[in-house]
C-alpha positions as CSV (number, residue, x, y, z in Angstrom):
1,M,55.0,-32.8,-22.5
2,K,54.0,-32.2,-18.9
3,A,53.9,-28.4,-19.6
4,I,51.5,-29.0,-22.4
5,Q,49.3,-31.2,-20.2
6,L,49.3,-28.5,-17.5
7,V,48.3,-25.9,-20.0
8,L,45.5,-28.1,-21.4
9,A,44.2,-28.8,-17.8
10,G,44.3,-25.1,-17.0
11,L,42.3,-24.3,-20.2
12,I,39.7,-27.0,-19.4
13,I,39.3,-25.8,-15.8
14,S,38.9,-22.2,-17.0
15,M,36.3,-23.2,-19.6
16,V,34.3,-25.1,-17.1
17,C,34.4,-22.2,-14.6
18,F,33.4,-19.8,-17.3
19,A,30.6,-22.0,-18.5
20,Q,29.2,-22.3,-14.9
21,E,29.4,-18.5,-14.4
22,Q,27.7,-17.9,-17.7
23,E,25.0,-20.3,-16.8
24,K,24.4,-18.4,-13.6
25,K,24.1,-15.2,-15.5
26,D,21.7,-16.7,-18.0
27,E,19.6,-18.4,-15.4
28,I,16.0,-17.3,-15.3
29,K,15.2,-15.2,-12.2
30,T,12.0,-16.2,-10.4
31,L,9.9,-14.4,-7.8
32,F,10.3,-17.1,-5.1
33,G,13.6,-18.8,-6.1
34,K,17.1,-17.9,-4.9
35,V,16.3,-14.5,-3.5
36,D,19.0,-13.1,-1.2
37,S,16.6,-12.3,1.7
38,H,13.1,-12.5,3.1
39,G,11.6,-10.1,5.6
40,G,8.5,-8.4,6.6
41,Y,7.0,-5.3,8.1
42,G,4.0,-3.8,9.8
43,A,2.9,-0.3,8.9
44,L,0.5,2.4,10.2
45,T,-0.7,5.1,7.8
46,F,-2.2,8.5,8.4
47,G,-3.7,10.4,5.4
48,I,-6.0,13.2,4.4
49,S,-8.2,13.6,1.4
50,K,-11.3,15.4,0.2
51,I,-14.6,13.5,0.4
52,D,-17.5,15.3,-1.2
53,G,-15.6,18.6,-0.9
54,S,-15.0,18.2,2.8
55,E,-11.7,17.3,4.6
56,G,-11.5,13.6,5.4
57,V,-9.1,11.5,7.5
58,F,-7.8,8.1,6.5
59,L,-6.3,5.8,9.1
60,G,-4.8,2.5,7.9
61,G,-2.5,-0.4,8.6
62,R,-0.9,-3.2,6.7
63,G,1.4,-6.2,7.1
64,S,3.7,-7.2,4.2
65,W,6.2,-9.9,3.3
66,V,9.4,-8.4,1.7
67,I,11.1,-10.5,-1.0
68,G,14.7,-9.8,-1.9
69,H,14.6,-6.1,-0.8
70,G,12.8,-5.3,-4.0
71,F,9.1,-6.4,-3.7
72,A,6.5,-6.7,-1.0
73,I,3.1,-8.3,-0.9
74,G,0.6,-8.0,2.0
75,L,-2.8,-7.4,3.4
76,G,-4.1,-4.1,4.8
77,G,-7.1,-2.0,5.7
78,T,-8.2,1.6,6.0
79,G,-10.9,3.4,7.8
80,F,-12.1,6.9,6.9
81,F,-14.5,9.7,7.8
82,N,-15.0,13.4,6.9
83,N,-16.3,16.5,8.5
84,F,-20.0,16.9,9.1
85,S,-21.9,19.3,6.8
86,Y,-25.5,20.5,6.6
87,D,-27.8,18.6,4.2
88,E,-30.5,21.1,3.1
89,M,-32.7,18.3,1.8
90,L,-32.7,16.3,5.0
91,F,-32.4,19.3,7.4
92,D,-29.5,17.8,9.4
93,D,-25.7,17.5,9.6
94,Y,-24.3,14.5,7.7
95,H,-21.0,13.0,6.9
96,Y,-19.4,9.9,5.3
97,E,-17.7,7.1,7.2
98,G,-16.5,3.6,6.2
99,G,-13.5,1.5,5.4
100,Y,-11.9,-0.9,2.9
101,G,-9.5,-3.8,3.0
102,G,-7.6,-6.0,0.5
103,I,-4.1,-6.8,-0.9
104,Y,-1.0,-4.7,-1.5
105,L,1.6,-5.2,-4.2
106,E,4.6,-3.0,-3.7
107,P,7.7,-2.8,-5.9
108,I,10.6,-1.2,-4.0
109,I,13.1,0.7,-6.0
110,L,16.7,0.8,-4.6
111,G,15.5,-0.2,-1.2
112,K,19.0,-0.4,0.3
113,M,19.6,3.3,-0.3
114,P,18.9,5.7,2.5
115,V,16.2,7.5,0.4
116,H,14.3,5.5,-2.2
117,I,10.9,5.0,-3.8
118,S,8.2,2.4,-3.5
119,L,5.1,2.0,-5.6
120,P,2.3,0.3,-3.7
121,M,-0.8,-0.8,-5.5
122,F,-3.9,-1.7,-3.5
123,F,-6.8,-3.8,-4.6
124,G,-9.8,-4.3,-2.3
125,V,-13.4,-4.1,-1.3
126,G,-15.1,-1.8,1.2
127,G,-18.2,-0.1,2.5
128,I,-19.4,3.5,3.0
129,A,-22.2,5.0,5.1
130,Y,-24.1,8.3,5.0
131,A,-24.6,9.1,8.6
132,S,-26.3,11.9,10.5
133,R,-25.4,13.2,13.9
134,Y,-27.8,13.3,16.8
135,Y,-27.6,13.9,20.6
136,E,-28.6,11.4,23.2
137,T,-28.9,12.9,26.7
138,W,-27.5,9.7,28.3
139,D,-24.6,9.2,25.8
140,G,-23.8,12.5,24.2
141,W,-23.4,12.8,20.4
142,D,-23.8,9.7,18.2
143,N,-24.2,8.8,14.5
144,N,-27.3,7.4,12.8
145,V,-26.6,5.6,9.5
146,E,-29.1,6.7,6.9
147,D,-27.8,4.8,3.9
148,I,-24.9,2.3,3.1
149,D,-23.3,0.8,0.1
150,E,-20.4,-1.4,-0.9
151,F,-17.7,-0.8,-3.5
152,L,-14.6,-2.2,-5.1
153,I,-11.4,-0.1,-5.0
154,V,-8.1,0.2,-6.8
155,E,-5.6,2.6,-5.3
156,P,-2.1,3.1,-6.9
157,G,0.4,5.2,-5.0
158,A,4.0,6.4,-4.7
159,E,6.1,6.7,-1.5
160,L,9.3,8.6,-0.9
161,E,10.8,6.4,1.8
162,L,13.5,7.1,4.3
163,N,15.6,4.4,6.1
164,V,15.7,6.0,9.5
165,F,17.1,2.8,11.2
166,K,17.6,-0.7,9.8
167,C,14.3,-1.8,11.2
168,F,12.3,1.5,10.8
169,R,11.3,3.5,7.8
170,V,9.2,6.6,7.3
171,A,7.4,7.2,4.0
172,F,5.6,10.2,2.6
173,Y,3.0,9.2,0.1
174,A,0.5,10.2,-2.5
175,S,-2.2,7.9,-3.8
176,Y,-5.3,8.0,-5.9
177,R,-8.5,6.1,-5.2
178,Y,-10.7,4.7,-8.0
179,T,-14.0,3.0,-6.9
180,T,-16.9,1.4,-8.5
181,E,-20.1,3.5,-8.6
182,I,-21.5,4.3,-5.2
183,D,-25.2,4.4,-4.6
184,L,-26.1,6.6,-1.6
185,I,-28.8,9.3,-1.1
186,N,-27.8,12.8,-2.1
187,T,-24.3,11.5,-3.1
188,D,-22.3,11.5,-6.3
189,K,-21.4,8.1,-7.7
190,D,-17.7,8.9,-7.6
191,V,-17.7,10.5,-4.2
192,L,-14.7,8.5,-3.0
193,N,-12.5,9.0,-6.1
194,G,-9.7,11.3,-5.3
195,L,-6.1,12.1,-4.2
196,S,-4.8,11.2,-0.8
197,T,-1.5,12.4,0.8
198,G,0.0,11.3,4.1
199,I,2.7,9.6,6.1
200,T,3.4,5.9,6.7
201,F,5.5,4.4,9.5
202,K,7.0,0.9,8.9
203,I,8.8,-1.4,11.3
204,G,10.3,-4.8,10.5
205,K,13.0,-6.6,8.6
206,F,13.5,-5.1,5.1
């Protein structure tokens, strides 16, 4: 009789444990609930891209909150300029300069692996100026803004990321800028649309 009772007790305990385990497996996973870690990082980005057929430089930074090693959300900004070129209509050297800022959403795929991929998506707003170069005898070369406009931007990207140290990562990236139409003198409306490539340095808790 005691043996039967022990067997029944064992079966009941096993069933309860199994039910609890099954409940954990079936539990809805949420973005902010029961993640195994929280972290954050700061990043500096150096990129190149064509602007109106001329080489441009893009310098940026961002700060992000890392959730469960697999997703990051943050804020960032980028400044840009390209080489001067001669404008035959205005009889002077001109270039583009400006910047944009906004929010980053970044899925991180297999982030614990030494080499992995992240897919940052940027949404923001910015401004661009068409500027000439002139010489001041007391201050050297300076820029004179001839025209300016604002735009909205979406920039999806992909990063091949290397875990150099636990707190330091290096990422090689490619991204593509899409902006609303830009209204500047002697300028195509899609002048900022284009591919960027570069490198990002990240430091923080991942």
